[in-house]
Each structure stands twice: as structure tokens, then as C-alpha cells.
Kinemage of the C-alpha trace (Angstrom):
@kinemage 1
@onewidth
@group {chain A} dominant
@subgroup {mainchain}
@vectorlist {calphas} color= white
{ca unk a 1} P 160.899 153.680 141.227
{ca unk a 2} L 163.996 155.637 140.300
{ca unk a 3} L 162.920 155.716 136.626
{ca unk a 4} L 159.518 157.127 137.594
{ca unk a 5} L 161.132 159.937 139.611
{ca unk a 6} L 163.514 160.733 136.776
{ca unk a 7} L 160.692 160.779 134.224
{ca unk a 8} L 158.533 162.958 136.494
{ca unk a 9} L 161.389 165.412 136.936
{ca unk a 10} L 162.023 165.529 133.181
{ca unk a 11} L 158.344 166.176 132.402
{ca unk a 12} L 158.138 168.864 135.093
{ca unk a 13} L 161.232 170.622 133.729
{ca unk a 14} L 159.846 170.393 130.192
{ca unk a 15} L 156.537 171.984 131.214
{ca unk a 16} L 158.275 174.752 133.171
{ca unk a 17} L 160.579 175.518 130.244
{ca unk a 18} L 157.706 175.694 127.763
{ca unk a 19} L 155.661 177.975 129.989
{ca unk a 20} L 158.520 180.470 130.126
{ca unk a 21} L 158.915 180.677 126.362
{ca unk a 22} L 155.535 182.151 125.450
{ca unk a 23} L 155.316 185.656 123.982
{ca unk a 24} L 152.672 188.051 122.743
{ca unk a 25} L 153.050 190.826 120.152
{ca unk a 26} L 150.146 193.273 119.801
{ca unk a 27} L 149.507 196.176 117.472
{ca unk a 28} L 146.500 198.367 116.763
{ca unk a 29} L 145.198 199.487 113.366
{ca unk a 30} L 142.980 202.566 113.173
{ca unk a 31} L 141.048 203.236 116.391
{ca unk a 32} L 141.425 199.687 117.647
{ca unk a 33} L 138.678 197.144 118.239
{ca unk a 34} L 135.134 198.532 118.126
{ca unk a 35} L 132.836 195.460 118.072
{ca unk a 36} L 134.873 193.031 120.226
{ca unk a 37} L 134.558 190.347 117.526
{ca unk a 38} L 137.425 187.832 117.794
{ca unk a 39} L 138.863 185.806 114.899
{ca unk a 40} L 141.630 183.234 115.584
{ca unk a 41} L 143.820 181.431 113.070
{ca unk a 42} L 146.853 179.203 113.395
{ca unk a 43} L 150.106 179.774 111.539
{ca unk a 44} L 152.076 176.672 110.596
{ca unk a 45} L 155.860 176.589 110.270
{ca unk a 46} L 158.428 173.811 109.998
{ca unk a 47} L 162.136 173.552 110.805
{ca unk a 48} L 162.129 175.728 113.940
{ca unk a 49} L 159.912 178.335 112.297
{ca unk a 50} L 162.218 178.933 109.341
{ca unk a 51} L 159.847 177.649 106.644
{ca unk a 52} L 156.255 178.949 106.623
{ca unk a 53} L 153.643 176.436 105.474
{ca unk a 54} L 150.451 178.411 106.074
{ca unk a 55} L 150.230 181.858 107.644
{ca unk a 56} L 147.216 183.964 108.499
{ca unk a 57} L 146.793 187.430 107.013
{ca unk a 58} L 145.497 189.909 109.621
{ca unk a 59} L 144.198 192.197 106.861
{ca unk a 60} L 142.084 189.404 105.382
{ca unk a 61} L 140.994 188.301 108.858
{ca unk a 62} L 139.765 191.861 109.567
{ca unk a 63} L 137.602 191.578 106.427
{ca unk a 64} L 137.949 195.213 105.364
{ca unk a 65} L 137.390 196.697 108.811
{ca unk a 66} L 139.429 199.915 109.252
{ca unk a 67} L 139.698 199.523 113.041
{ca unk a 68} L 141.098 196.376 114.649
{ca unk a 69} L 143.807 194.963 116.875
{ca unk a 70} L 146.193 192.157 115.918
{ca unk a 71} L 147.666 189.804 118.501
{ca unk a 72} L 150.368 187.417 117.344
{ca unk a 73} L 151.384 184.937 120.008
{ca unk a 74} L 153.122 181.709 120.757
{ca unk a 75} L 151.030 180.171 123.486
{ca unk a 76} L 151.979 177.539 126.013
{ca unk a 77} L 150.236 174.894 123.871
{ca unk a 78} L 152.016 176.058 120.713
{ca unk a 79} L 155.360 175.750 122.482
{ca unk a 80} L 154.474 172.406 124.012
{ca unk a 81} L 153.517 171.047 120.589
{ca unk a 82} L 156.710 172.426 119.021
{ca unk a 83} L 158.812 170.795 121.730
{ca unk a 84} L 156.948 167.515 121.338
{ca unk a 85} L 157.658 167.639 117.591
{ca unk a 86} L 161.331 168.362 118.340
{ca unk a 87} L 161.173 171.672 116.469
{ca unk a 88} L 160.136 170.147 113.163
{ca unk a 89} L 156.665 171.754 113.463
{ca unk a 90} L 156.154 175.174 115.077
{ca unk a 91} L 152.642 176.636 115.315
{ca unk a 92} L 151.773 180.200 116.305
{ca unk a 93} L 148.432 181.924 116.728
{ca unk a 94} L 147.150 185.139 115.131
{ca unk a 95} L 144.117 186.812 116.721
{ca unk a 96} L 142.249 189.750 115.219
{ca unk a 97} L 139.849 191.682 117.432
{ca unk a 98} L 137.490 193.901 115.416
């Protein structure tokens, strides 16, 4: 019973810590989104984010549109996955709203 309580406490602390480490960075290009079309892509990094494996290009995601908004974020799920992988794999998400 004591092991179950200890494990429950550890999992609860882990979830609380990952929920506090999310961030969002937003910037607007041109007049901002006009059509409300959303494109999402994952960025893949290893070794605590130091080595990029595959990153999304917001310019390519906008597909030539002069007006769009870029949102780069580390979501709760990205952080949870990074913690589960012990920092060896760190995903982020890039969202372009046209």
C-alpha cells in the first residue's frame, strides 16, 4: 500500500511539473491570419533540444501567403513525452494560421 501511495505521489508531481513548463511564442507576418486556415507540424529534437532532427519551416507552411501568424509552442503533451524519454527526445509544435 505504501508503494502505491508513493507511486501516485510521484506521478502527480510529474504531471504538475510538466503542466507548468509549457510555453507559447507567437508572431504575426503581414496583416495576420485572413482565412483562419490552420496548419500544424511537429519539430523533433534530441539531447534536451540541442540537436534538431526535423524542424518545420513556417514560411513553407504558409505556402506563399503574405499574411499569417506563427505559433511555436511546447505543449503539455510535448513536455510529458520529453520527460518520459528522459530528455533524449524533445518535440515542439509549430502552428501557422493563414
